[in-house]
TORZASE-681020 format. One record per residue (C-alpha): x, y, z negated. Coordinates in steps of 0.25 Angstrom, whole numbers, padded with zeros to 4 digits, always signed. Layout:
XYZ/...
***
This chain:
+0296+0409-0541/+0301+0411-0527/+0299+0401-0516/+0313+0398-0511/+0309+0392-0497/+0301+0404-0492/+0312+0413-0497/+0323+0406-0489/+0315+0404-0477/+0311+0419-0476/+0326+0423-0477/+0331+0414-0467/+0320+0416-0457/+0322+0431-0458/+0337+0430-0455/+0336+0419-0444/+0330+0426-0433/+0318+0415-0433/+0307+0423-0427/+0302+0427-0413/+0309+0438-0406/+0298+0445-0399/+0283+0442-0393/+0288+0446-0380/+0294+0432-0374/+0305+0435-0363/+0306+0425-0352/+0319+0417-0355/+0324+0406-0347/+0338+0403-0354/+0344+0403-0367/+0354+0414-0362/+0342+0424-0358/+0335+0421-0372/+0348+0426-0379/+0349+0438-0370/+0335+0441-0373/+0338+0440-0388/+0350+0449-0387/+0341+0460-0381/+0331+0459-0393/+0338+0470-0403/+0329+0465-0415/+0336+0452-0414/+0350+0457-0413/+0353+0449-0427/+0348+0436-0421/+0358+0438-0409/+0369+0440-0418/+0365+0429-0427/+0365+0419-0414/+0378+0425-0410/+0372+0428-0397/+0378+0442-0396/+0390+0447-0387/+0401+0447-0386/+0401+0432-0388/+0415+0432-0394/+0411+0441-0405/+0399+0433-0407/+0407+0421-0408/+0417+0427-0418/+0405+0432-0427/+0400+0417-0427/+0414+0412-0431/+0414+0422-0443/+0400+0418-0447/+0397+0410-0460/+0391+0399-0451/+0404+0397-0444/+0412+0398-0456/+0404+0386-0462/+0406+0378-0449/+0421+0381-0450/+0422+0375-0464/+0415+0363-0459/+0426+0363-0448/+0438+0365-0457/+0450+0356-0454/+0444+0352-0441/+0451+0354-0427/+0450+0349-0413/+0439+0349-0402/+0425+0355-0405/+0413+0354-0397/+0403+0365-0398/+0390+0360-0394/+0379+0369-0389/+0389+0380-0389/+0380+0391-0385/+0388+0404-0384/+0401+0397-0391/+0402+0404-0404/+0404+0391-0411/+0414+0387-0400/+0421+0400-0402/+0422+0398-0417/+0427+0383-0416/+0437+0388-0406/+0442+0399-0416/+0443+0387-0427/+0453+0380-0418/+0444+0369-0410/+0445+0365-0396/+0431+0369-0392/+0421+0364-0382/+0408+0371-0381/+0396+0363-0376/+0386+0372-0370/+0376+0370-0359/+0371+0383-0357/+0380+0390-0346/+0376+0405-0352/+0386+0416-0352/+0379+0421-0364/+0374+0409-0372/+0381+0397-0366/+0394+0391-0359/+0398+0403-0351/+0397+0411-0364/+0407+0402-0371/+0417+0402-0360/+0417+0416-0359/+0419+0418-0375/+0430+0407-0375/+0437+0414-0364/+0436+0428-0371/+0440+0422-0384/+0451+0413-0378/+0446+0401-0384/+0447+0387-0379/+0433+0383-0378/+0428+0374-0368/+0414+0375-0362/+0405+0363-0358/+0391+0365-0353/+0383+0352-0358/+0373+0348-0368/+0375+0342-0382/+0368+0329-0378/+0379+0325-0368/+0393+0330-0372/+0403+0328-0360/+0414+0324-0370/+0420+0311-0373/+0418+0304-0387/+0426+0310-0398/+0430+0322-0390/+0428+0333-0402/+0432+0335-0417/+0420+0344-0419/+0406+0346-0413/+0399+0359-0416/+0385+0361-0413/+0379+0374-0418/+0363+0374-0416/+0364+0363-0406/+0357+0351-0411/+0343+0357-0412/+0345+0361-0396/+0349+0347-0392/+0340+0340-0383/+0343+0326-0389/+0348+0328-0403/+0352+0313-0405/+0361+0313-0391/+0367+0327-0395/+0371+0322-0409/+0377+0309-0403/+0385+0316-0393/+0391+0326-0403/+0395+0313-0411/+0401+0306-0399/+0410+0318-0395/+0415+0319-0410/+0429+0313-0413/+0428+0303-0425/+0430+0313-0437/+0423+0325-0430/+0412+0333-0434/+0399+0339-0428/+0394+0352-0434/+0379+0355-0430/+0376+0369-0435/+0363+0376-0437/+0353+0365-0433/+0337+0369-0433/+0329+0360-0443/+0315+0358-0445/+0308+0350-0457/+0298+0344-0448/+0294+0344-0433/+0282+0353-0435/+0292+0363-0439/+0299+0365-0425/+0289+0373-0419/+0290+0383-0430/+0305+0384-0429/+0304+0386-0414/+0294+0397-0415/+0302+0404-0425/+0315+0403-0417/+0320+0416-0412/+0324+0411-0398/+0316+0398-0396/+0304+0405-0389/+0314+0412-0379/+0320+0400-0373/+0318+0388-0381/+0328+0377-0385/+0326+0378-0400/+0323+0365-0408/+0325+0360-0422/+0325+0346-0429/+0322+0340-0443/+0335+0338-0451/+0334+0324-0450/+0334+0324-0435/+0347+0331-0434/+0354+0322-0445/+0348+0310-0439/+0353+0313-0425/+0367+0317-0431/+0368+0304-0440/+0363+0295-0428/+0374+0301-0420/+0385+0296-0430/+0388+0309-0438/+0392+0304-0452/+0392+0310-0462/+0383+0321-0458/+0382+0335-0466/+0369+0343-0466/+0371+0357-0468/+0358+0364-0474/+0352+0377-0470/+0353+0386-0482/+0367+0381-0487/+0376+0380-0475/+0381+0394-0469/+0380+0387-0455/+0365+0386-0457/+0363+0400-0464/+0369+0409-0453/+0366+0420-0451/+0365+0420-0466/+0375+0417-0476/+0374+0412-0490/+0376+0426-0495/+0366+0433-0485/+0356+0422-0488/+0358+0426-0503/+0356+0440-0500/+0343+0437-0492/+0338+0429-0503/+0341+0440-0513/+0334+0450-0504/+0322+0441-0503/+0320+0439-0517/+0322+0454-0521/+0311+0457-0512/+0302+0448-0521/+0309+0452-0534/+0317+0465-0533/+0330+0461-0541/+0340+0460-0531/+0352+0461-0541/+0346+0450-0549/+0344+0441-0536/+0358+0443-0532/+0363+0439-0546/+0354+0427-0546/+0358+0422-0532/+0372+0427-0533/+0378+0413-0537/+0381+0404-0524/+0378+0392-0532/+0364+0397-0536/+0361+0403-0522/+0366+0390-0516/+0357+0382-0525/+0345+0390-0521/+0348+0388-0507/+0349+0373-0510/+0335+0374-0516/+0329+0382-0505/+0335+0372-0494/+0326+0361-0500/+0314+0369-0496/+0319+0375-0483/+0310+0370-0471/+0313+0382-0461/+0310+0377-0448/+0324+0378-0440/+0332+0379-0453/+0347+0376-0449/+0355+0364-0453/+0369+0360-0449/+0376+0347-0448/+0390+0341-0449/+0392+0328-0443/+0405+0319-0444/+0410+0309-0435/+0416+0298-0443/+0432+0295-0440/+0431+0281-0432/
***
């Protein structure tokens, strides 16, 4: 009998880029220089593409907009319009997608970098002729009035915050009643002892630092304490937001390949796992035993109408 947990973990680890890059450690002082160094490692080209660190930036942003991850986010936003705040916007790929969806976007990004920060977003917005305003500030002190936004979007932001509780409170404060927060792709650990293992395996943390992860109850506790209710938790193996760069279909293919290495009967494995209902049931079972340090969760928090 196959043990589900090691199988899923092996597949997801092998596709996530979670390994050290080289034994040679360059001297790196900024996130920008870390990304530049990564771009110059031919063996890590796929990681660069999966992280949307490639240029031209407009093309990378358009690729993100077409990804399964964004398509799942877009479904969450269906029927919503108005002002959106993209917190920790980085290069602005989500700001681009939000603007293309018709939102009036403000990108919050404290890094002024022309490659991975505010200057990059401004250049991209100008090239794409999109009305994106950039504000250089941190999520713990949002320079906006109460109820200023219909949507707050934060992709891989909460685990970077210096004060998780304050950041969640600020995001809640600037939402109008009836607005929502989408906090996507947050690293989760099962216990504090797992943090070192996660950081050791992260492909970029050893270059510049800055990565972190919390227990799931730490995220949900901070979000609920801030006022978000109801709060929806999107789990690692069943949400396309968390699966990227995998999709359900590519994950199924990877599982079939791994099983076929153990018992060479690929056509039979394809038939056995061909049903979406059966495969999703297997994912549900596997998820109960999934304790990978740094696995991804996403959260959808609502601010009740007053």
